[in-house]
C-alpha positions, 0 to 999 in steps of 0.5 A, a space after each residue: 738089896 744086899 751088897 755085892 760080894 766084891 764090896 764085902 771083900 773091899 770093905 774087909 781089905 780096907 778094914 785090914 788096912 786101917 788095922 795096920 794103920 792102928 798098929 803103925 800109928 800106935 806102936 811104931 812111935 820111933 818111926 811115926 813120931 818124928 813125922 808127926 812132929 815135923 808136920 806140927 802135930 803134938 807128941 800124943 797125936 799118933 795115939 789119936 790117929 791110931 785110935 781113929 784108924 781102929 774105929 774105922 777098922 771096926 766099923 767097915 766090915 758090918 753093913 749096918 755100921 759101914 756108912 760111919 766107917 766110910 765117913 770117918 775113913 774118908 775124913 782121915 784120908 782127907 786130913 792125911 792128904 791135906 797134911 802132906 800137900 800143905 807140907 809139899 810132900 806131894 808123892 806122899 798124897 798118893 796112898 791116902 788118895 787111893 784109899 779115899 777113892 776105894 772108900 768112896 767106891 764102897 760108900 757109893 754102893 751104900 746109896 
């Protein structure tokens, strides 16, 4: 059974979101570096985060690799939610929660 067109559109939109995350985490070091340090992550961690975002962005568009992109993307969003909730920055949990929900919708169509 082929995927519904809106799932394809949503997958591409989520891939674009993760490409943006890659660029922000990798190249906007002056912006994200202090946040990562405040949360207790090492100085190089923004590269790991950006690299994982890029992998998700590459996996989501193709139907054959989409399950892996959904799984990795959900893991990243859960880690982001856990980080900000642990540091009592509850409002910052909303965006990753929304992305997690959208990824879960895409993942649900894979079953």
